[in-house]
MIGU-537669 format. One record per residue (C-alpha): x, y negated, z; residue number from 1; chain. Coordinates in steps of 0.25 Angstrom, whole numbers, padded with zeros to 4 digits, always signed. Example, Ala and Ser with C-alpha at 12.3 -4.5 7.8 and 13.67 -1.06 7.14 Angstrom:
! residues 2
[site [+0049; +0018; +0031]; 1; "A"],
[site [+0055; +0004; +0029]; 2; "A"],
This chain:
! residues 174
[site [-0038; -0111; -0128]; 1; "A"],
[site [-0026; -0113; -0120]; 2; "A"],
[site [-0020; -0125; -0125]; 3; "A"],
[site [-0009; -0135; -0120]; 4; "A"],
[site [-0007; -0149; -0126]; 5; "A"],
[site [+0005; -0157; -0122]; 6; "A"],
[site [+0006; -0150; -0109]; 7; "A"],
[site [-0009; -0150; -0105]; 8; "A"],
[site [-0018; -0139; -0106]; 9; "A"],
[site [-0030; -0142; -0115]; 10; "A"],
[site [-0042; -0144; -0107]; 11; "A"],
[site [-0035; -0149; -0095]; 12; "A"],
[site [-0042; -0163; -0095]; 13; "A"],
[site [-0034; -0169; -0106]; 14; "A"],
[site [-0040; -0180; -0115]; 15; "A"],
[site [-0038; -0181; -0130]; 16; "A"],
[site [-0030; -0193; -0127]; 17; "A"],
[site [-0021; -0185; -0118]; 18; "A"],
[site [-0018; -0176; -0130]; 19; "A"],
[site [-0017; -0187; -0140]; 20; "A"],
[site [-0006; -0194; -0133]; 21; "A"],
[site [+0003; -0183; -0136]; 22; "A"],
[site [-0001; -0183; -0151]; 23; "A"],
[site [+0002; -0192; -0163]; 24; "A"],
[site [-0006; -0190; -0175]; 25; "A"],
[site [-0006; -0195; -0189]; 26; "A"],
[site [-0015; -0190; -0201]; 27; "A"],
[site [-0020; -0196; -0214]; 28; "A"],
[site [-0034; -0197; -0208]; 29; "A"],
[site [-0028; -0206; -0196]; 30; "A"],
[site [-0021; -0214; -0207]; 31; "A"],
[site [-0034; -0216; -0214]; 32; "A"],
[site [-0042; -0219; -0201]; 33; "A"],
[site [-0032; -0230; -0197]; 34; "A"],
[site [-0040; -0241; -0203]; 35; "A"],
[site [-0040; -0251; -0192]; 36; "A"],
[site [-0033; -0264; -0196]; 37; "A"],
[site [-0020; -0263; -0188]; 38; "A"],
[site [-0005; -0267; -0188]; 39; "A"],
[site [+0006; -0256; -0190]; 40; "A"],
[site [+0010; -0259; -0176]; 41; "A"],
[site [-0004; -0256; -0170]; 42; "A"],
[site [-0005; -0243; -0178]; 43; "A"],
[site [+0007; -0238; -0171]; 44; "A"],
[site [+0003; -0243; -0158]; 45; "A"],
[site [-0011; -0236; -0159]; 46; "A"],
[site [-0003; -0223; -0158]; 47; "A"],
[site [-0002; -0225; -0143]; 48; "A"],
[site [-0017; -0225; -0142]; 49; "A"],
[site [-0021; -0215; -0153]; 50; "A"],
[site [-0030; -0225; -0159]; 51; "A"],
[site [-0032; -0232; -0172]; 52; "A"],
[site [-0030; -0246; -0168]; 53; "A"],
[site [-0026; -0251; -0155]; 54; "A"],
[site [-0036; -0253; -0144]; 55; "A"],
[site [-0028; -0254; -0131]; 56; "A"],
[site [-0016; -0262; -0126]; 57; "A"],
[site [-0002; -0259; -0132]; 58; "A"],
[site [+0010; -0259; -0122]; 59; "A"],
[site [+0023; -0266; -0125]; 60; "A"],
[site [+0030; -0253; -0126]; 61; "A"],
[site [+0020; -0247; -0136]; 62; "A"],
[site [+0022; -0260; -0144]; 63; "A"],
[site [+0037; -0258; -0143]; 64; "A"],
[site [+0036; -0243; -0148]; 65; "A"],
[site [+0027; -0247; -0159]; 66; "A"],
[site [+0038; -0257; -0164]; 67; "A"],
[site [+0048; -0246; -0163]; 68; "A"],
[site [+0039; -0237; -0172]; 69; "A"],
[site [+0037; -0248; -0182]; 70; "A"],
[site [+0052; -0250; -0182]; 71; "A"],
[site [+0054; -0235; -0185]; 72; "A"],
[site [+0045; -0236; -0196]; 73; "A"],
[site [+0052; -0248; -0202]; 74; "A"],
[site [+0039; -0256; -0200]; 75; "A"],
[site [+0042; -0266; -0190]; 76; "A"],
[site [+0039; -0277; -0199]; 77; "A"],
[site [+0026; -0271; -0202]; 78; "A"],
[site [+0021; -0270; -0188]; 79; "A"],
[site [+0010; -0280; -0189]; 80; "A"],
[site [+0005; -0277; -0203]; 81; "A"],
[site [-0008; -0270; -0205]; 82; "A"],
[site [-0006; -0255; -0205]; 83; "A"],
[site [-0014; -0254; -0218]; 84; "A"],
[site [-0005; -0263; -0225]; 85; "A"],
[site [+0006; -0252; -0225]; 86; "A"],
[site [+0008; -0241; -0235]; 87; "A"],
[site [+0001; -0228; -0233]; 88; "A"],
[site [+0014; -0221; -0229]; 89; "A"],
[site [+0018; -0233; -0219]; 90; "A"],
[site [+0005; -0231; -0213]; 91; "A"],
[site [+0007; -0216; -0211]; 92; "A"],
[site [+0021; -0219; -0205]; 93; "A"],
[site [+0014; -0229; -0195]; 94; "A"],
[site [+0004; -0219; -0191]; 95; "A"],
[site [+0015; -0209; -0188]; 96; "A"],
[site [+0022; -0219; -0179]; 97; "A"],
[site [+0008; -0222; -0173]; 98; "A"],
[site [+0007; -0207; -0170]; 99; "A"],
[site [+0021; -0206; -0164]; 100; "A"],
[site [+0021; -0219; -0156]; 101; "A"],
[site [+0017; -0212; -0143]; 102; "A"],
[site [+0028; -0201; -0145]; 103; "A"],
[site [+0018; -0190; -0146]; 104; "A"],
[site [+0022; -0175; -0143]; 105; "A"],
[site [+0015; -0171; -0156]; 106; "A"],
[site [+0013; -0179; -0169]; 107; "A"],
[site [+0003; -0173; -0178]; 108; "A"],
[site [+0004; -0178; -0193]; 109; "A"],
[site [-0008; -0173; -0201]; 110; "A"],
[site [-0005; -0174; -0216]; 111; "A"],
[site [+0004; -0187; -0213]; 112; "A"],
[site [+0008; -0187; -0228]; 113; "A"],
[site [-0006; -0187; -0234]; 114; "A"],
[site [-0008; -0199; -0243]; 115; "A"],
[site [+0007; -0203; -0244]; 116; "A"],
[site [+0015; -0205; -0256]; 117; "A"],
[site [+0028; -0196; -0257]; 118; "A"],
[site [+0037; -0207; -0252]; 119; "A"],
[site [+0028; -0210; -0239]; 120; "A"],
[site [+0026; -0195; -0237]; 121; "A"],
[site [+0042; -0194; -0237]; 122; "A"],
[site [+0043; -0206; -0228]; 123; "A"],
[site [+0032; -0201; -0218]; 124; "A"],
[site [+0039; -0187; -0218]; 125; "A"],
[site [+0053; -0192; -0215]; 126; "A"],
[site [+0047; -0202; -0204]; 127; "A"],
[site [+0040; -0190; -0197]; 128; "A"],
[site [+0054; -0182; -0198]; 129; "A"],
[site [+0061; -0193; -0191]; 130; "A"],
[site [+0051; -0195; -0180]; 131; "A"],
[site [+0049; -0181; -0177]; 132; "A"],
[site [+0064; -0178; -0177]; 133; "A"],
[site [+0067; -0189; -0167]; 134; "A"],
[site [+0056; -0187; -0157]; 135; "A"],
[site [+0049; -0176; -0149]; 136; "A"],
[site [+0036; -0176; -0156]; 137; "A"],
[site [+0031; -0163; -0162]; 138; "A"],
[site [+0025; -0164; -0176]; 139; "A"],
[site [+0013; -0157; -0181]; 140; "A"],
[site [+0013; -0160; -0196]; 141; "A"],
[site [+0000; -0156; -0204]; 142; "A"],
[site [+0001; -0155; -0219]; 143; "A"],
[site [-0005; -0148; -0231]; 144; "A"],
[site [+0008; -0149; -0238]; 145; "A"],
[site [+0021; -0142; -0232]; 146; "A"],
[site [+0030; -0151; -0239]; 147; "A"],
[site [+0025; -0163; -0231]; 148; "A"],
[site [+0031; -0158; -0218]; 149; "A"],
[site [+0042; -0167; -0213]; 150; "A"],
[site [+0056; -0160; -0211]; 151; "A"],
[site [+0054; -0160; -0195]; 152; "A"],
[site [+0043; -0149; -0197]; 153; "A"],
[site [+0048; -0136; -0190]; 154; "A"],
[site [+0036; -0127; -0191]; 155; "A"],
[site [+0025; -0126; -0201]; 156; "A"],
[site [+0011; -0120; -0198]; 157; "A"],
[site [+0003; -0116; -0210]; 158; "A"],
[site [-0011; -0112; -0211]; 159; "A"],
[site [-0012; -0100; -0220]; 160; "A"],
[site [-0026; -0095; -0226]; 161; "A"],
[site [-0029; -0081; -0220]; 162; "A"],
[site [-0042; -0075; -0224]; 163; "A"],
[site [-0053; -0084; -0221]; 164; "A"],
[site [-0045; -0093; -0211]; 165; "A"],
[site [-0031; -0097; -0209]; 166; "A"],
[site [-0019; -0093; -0201]; 167; "A"],
[site [-0007; -0101; -0198]; 168; "A"],
[site [+0008; -0098; -0201]; 169; "A"],
[site [+0019; -0105; -0193]; 170; "A"],
[site [+0033; -0106; -0199]; 171; "A"],
[site [+0046; -0113; -0196]; 172; "A"],
[site [+0050; -0124; -0206]; 173; "A"],
[site [+0065; -0123; -0210]; 174; "A"],
């Protein structure tokens, strides 16, 4: 297929790491996989390296930007607490900050509200609205529930049963 990703033709020698530097990703499975013992600050910093945990040197600039994300989350005082000591909703917010720390062109949120109570669902949805509204990152929001979509969503792609398969239907959200 003739496919171009972030200005580069697919198959032109790019690595998965070249592609991943343009993408931030959060899913409930990533949340479950983040089992390493790590501080809230280090979880955010790991977003620079697309890793679970930190295994390379972190620059002063990266430390400063992580501190700004903590401030934006209202968690500056929690920077050094264990990630797993936060509520499930706070953890999800930290993972979204982790995905955005490198200012990706594309943020993929795959079922980001799964497992959250109503208050945290609303908090995460509002946080996403604010962040996407302020930046230049495009959002791909995956959900089985249309009502989960944040207000910043402008287009919806729905897979509709069609015989033995599916077809997709695209519509503008008003």
